[in-house]
Structures are given as structure tokens and as C-alpha cells.
Residue, then its C-alpha position, 0 to 999 in steps of 0.5 A: m500500500f505504500l506505493l499509493p499516495s496518501s492524499p486525494v491531491q497526490r492521487a489525482v496527480v498520479g492518475t492524471t500522469v498515468a492518463l497523459l502517458l497512456a494518451t501519448l502512447l495511444l497517439l502513436r497508434s492513432p496519429a489522426a487523433a492529434q488533429g485539433l487536439l494540439w492547441p486545446v491541450v496547450a491551452l489546458v496546460v497554460l491554465v493548469a500552470a497559472a492555477f498552480v502558480v496562483v495556489r502556491s502564491r496564496r499559500r506563501a506570505s511573499g505571494w507573487a514575489a516568491a513565484a517571480r523569483g522561482g520563475r527567474d531562477l528556473v529560467l536562469h538555470l535552463s540557460p544552457v538548454v535555451l542558449l545551446t538550442l539556439v546557437f548549435p544549429f547556427a554554429s553547425s552551418r558554419l562547421a560544414g567542411a571543417d574536420i579534425g584529422g579527416t573526421p568531421l568536426t561536427t562529429v567530434l563535437l557531438a561525441s563530446s556533447l553526448t559524453v559530457p553530461w554522463l561523465s560530469q555526474a562522475v567527476c563532480l561527486p568527489l568534490y561534493r564529498a570534499i565540501g559536503h560537511l560544510i554545505l549544511e553550515g552554509d558558509l560559502q567562504k569556507i566552502e570556497k576555500r575547501f573547494c579550491a584546496t581540493w580541486p587540483w588533485t581531485f581533477v587528476q584523480t578523476l581522470p580515469a573516468v575519462v578513460l572509461f568513456v574514451v576507450p569504448v567510443q574509440l572502439f566503435l567510432r575508430f577516430s583518427p589520432s587527431a580526432l581522438a586527441g580532439y575528443v579527449v581534450l574536449c572531455l578534459l576541458h568540459v570536466l574542468f568546466a563542470q567541476s568549476l560550476i559546483l560552487t555556483n550550484v551549491g551557492r545557488r548563484r543562478g546569475r553566474w551560472a547563466l553568465a558562464w553558459a552565455v559566454y560558452a554559447a557566445a564562443l561557440a557562435v562566434a568561433p565554432t571552428w575553435w572547438f576548444l574555446p567554449p569550455l575555456a570561456g565558460l571556465a574563465v567566468q568561474v575561475l577568475p573570482l577564485a584566482r586569488e584563492l587558487a594562486s595561494l595554494r602551496r600543498p593541495p590536500r589529496l582525497d583518499h583514492r578509495d573514496v574517489a574511486a567509489d564516487l566515480v563508480r557511483g556517479i557513472l552508475l547514477g548518471a547512466v540512467l538519464w544519459s547513457d542512451k544518448l551516447f549509445l545511440f550516437v556510437v551504434t549509428d556512427g553519429r547518423f541519426a536525426v539529432q534535432t528530432v531526438f533532442l526535441a523528444l528529450l526536451p520534456a524530460v530535461l525541463a522536468y529534471n531541471f524543474y525538480f532541482v531548481r524548484l522542488a529539491p531546495s524545499f526537500d533539502d530544507s525539510v530534511g534539515v528540519v527533521r535532523a534538527s528535530m531529532e536532536s531537540d524536539p519531543y517525539s510528537v513533533l518529530a513524528h509530525r515533521s517526519r510525516s511532512l517530509a515523507d509527503l514531500v518526497t511523494s509530492s515532489v516525485a509526483t509533481t515532476g512526473l506530471l510535468g514531464a508527462v504534460l510536456g511529453l504529450v505536447v511535444t508528441l502532439l507537435a510532432a503529429t501535427l507538424a512532422p508526422a513522419d517523426l511521430q513514432t521517434v518523438g513519442l517513444v523517445s519522449l516516453a523512454s526519457w520520462t522513465f529514465m528521468m523518473i528512475t534517476i530522481l528516485c535513485y537520487k532520493l535513495d542515494y540521499v537517504g543512505r541506500r547507495a547500494a540499492a540506488q547503484a543496483i537499480s542504475a546498473v540494471h538499467l545500464v545493462l538493459c540499455t547496453v543489450v538493447f542498443l547492441t541487439v535492436s536496430g532502429v530508433g523507434a524500436t530501440y526506445g519502444l523496447l526500453v520503455a517496456l523494460d524500464a517500466a519494471v525498473f521504474v516500479l522497483a525504484l519507486a517501491a524502494c524509494l517510498l519504502h525507505w522514505r516512509n519513516p525518514e526519522y529512522t532512516l536518517f538516524w541510522r544513516h547519521a549513526t553509521a557515518w561515524 
């Protein structure tokens, strides 16, 4: 019974999400049903979104100001998605004919672009470990100092993760030595750039985040053939404010190699759920797939994923902090109430993210059915599969957060194995993602059951996590 939401509102959200996912699936079987549905659905989405904003604003003393700040933060956080979506087609047209060692430059750039999101999940975790004990204190100066002290050696320690990606990519694509070198350099520069963004993310400095990506996109637009320039430009925005701290280092401390290795494995497995299929699709097709069509289908999951981390995750983190503080000083009745509130927040955050992803997925599928019927199957199936990947990822993050790292990594590993086997044995984008939807539905149910089970009584789970950490 713990799989069922406790409140009528949550049950309605879950029911609506299931209905939207089924509607998307049925639309693939009856494309004619899309005629006349697109704009009514868009209008309904706008009305529901407006009602959601009004309700949340009335619940808060700060009202519309809080909603406006939240919207601003979300827009700033989504700046890389918006900027690169606008810039990359323009840059690609200017890259025609450019190559590295006989390999088209667009192929090398696309290979690195599809590698970096997954790779970044792994190489950033050791640095989060290094500053993790300071994040709860909220002293950004201490966090900055610790980050700068550990960053140089940690970058070196995370280099084996790059090798884990370079070797299989080279086995499939057979890059020339020059092209391979370019791919490796791009991966290394993006590792540095991704790690430099950690402080911005921890401090919720959305403006600096957006500025870094704006400079990145500008470099790509102005000089696309200078393939090394965008990550360097974005990195400069992050490093310049840290220049004095980095220059003052004498003997940077080194994290324990075993901890770094454990974090790399953990990051590779957790990141595989959301990002591995994109890289697999690239290598098995030699980069010959409808990039814009697939990226359009991925957009709903990407937007919902970012919405979760910008709008929902901060409240979740705050509630965890309240429960931890209550464990130390409040009577059990107060702790039990706050624990139930946290458990409800876990369920509602997952349900809200799923609903948003399902709504956007249906809108994108309707757009494809109306404007590009030939791409309907690809868009619909990739969108459904990406919704499943996104939800499993968030559930695994919540398991990892509560200390059930083995369970989170096991679920992620199951997905990675399934994904690998399917991409190696099935041809065709639609067939591949259709099979992944069916297989990962079971993985999603398993992850949901495990997440809700371990968060049902968070005071006990958090207590034992704290106790076993000593």
C-alpha cells in the first residue's frame, strides 16, 4: 500500500500522469487523433500552470514575489538548454567542411556533447564529498576555500573516468589520432568546466551560472571552428573570482583514492540512467541519426529534471534539515509530525515532476503529429523512454540521499545493462526506445517501491544513516 499516495491531491496527480502517458502512447497508434487536439491541450496546460502558480502564491506570505523569483531562477538555470538550442544549429552551418584529422568536426563535437553530461555526474561527486560537511553550515567562504584546496588533485584523480568513456567510443567510432586527441581534450576541458560550476550550484548563484553558459554559447557562435574555446570561456567566468584563492595554494590536500574511486563508480552508475542512451545511440549509428528530432523528444524530460532541482529539491533539502534538527531537540510528537511532512514531500515532489514531464511529453508528441508526422513514432517513444529514465534517476537520487547507495547503484546498473543489450541487439530508433520503455517500466516500479519504502519513516532512516557515518 505504500506505493499509493496518501492524499486525494497526490492521487489525482498520479492518475492524471498515468492518463497523459497512456494518451501519448495511444497517439502513436492513432496519429489522426492529434488533429485539433494540439492547441486545446496547450491551452489546458497554460491554465493548469497559472492555477498552480496562483495556489502556491496564496499559500506563501511573499505571494507573487516568491513565484517571480522561482520563475527567474528556473529560467536562469535552463540557460544552457535555451542558449545551446539556439546557437548549435547556427554554429553547425558554419562547421560544414571543417574536420579534425579527416573526421568531421561536427562529429567530434557531438561525441563530446553526448559524453559530457554522463561523465560530469562522475567527476563532480568527489568534490561534493570534499565540501559536503560544510554545505549544511552554509558558509560559502569556507566552502570556497575547501573547494579550491581540493580541486587540483581531485581533477587528476578523476581522470580515469575519462578513460572509461574514451576507450569504448574509440572502439566503435575508430577516430583518427587527431580526432581522438580532439575528443579527449574536449572531455578534459568540459570536466574542468563542470567541476568549476559546483560552487555556483551549491551557492545557488543562478546569475553566474547563466553568465558562464552565455559566454560558452557566445564562443561557440562566434568561433565554432575553435572547438576548444567554449569550455575555456565558460571556465574563465568561474575561475577568475577564485584566482586569488587558487594562486595561494602551496600543498593541495589529496582525497583518499578509495573514496574517489567509489564516487566515480557511483556517479557513472547514477548518471547512466538519464544519459547513457544518448551516447549509445550516437556510437551504434556512427553519429547518423536525426539529432534535432531526438533532442526535441528529450526536451520534456530535461525541463522536468531541471524543474525538480531548481524548484522542488531546495524545499526537500530544507525539510530534511528540519527533521535532523528535530531529532536532536524536539519531543517525539513533533518529530513524528515533521517526519510525516517530509515523507509527503518526497511523494509530492516525485509526483509533481512526473506530471510535468508527462504534460510536456504529450505536447511535444502532439507537435510532432501535427507538424512532422513522419517523426511521430521517434518523438513519442523517445519522449516516453526519457520520462522513465528521468523518473528512475530522481528516485535513485532520493535513495542515494537517504543512505541506500547500494540499492540506488543496483537499480542504475540494471538499467545500464538493459540499455547496453538493447542498443547492441535492436536496430532502429523507434524500436530501440519502444523496447526500453517496456523494460524500464519494471525498473521504474522497483525504484519507486524502494524509494517510498525507505522514505516512509525518514526519522529512522536518517538516524541510522547519521549513526553509521561515524
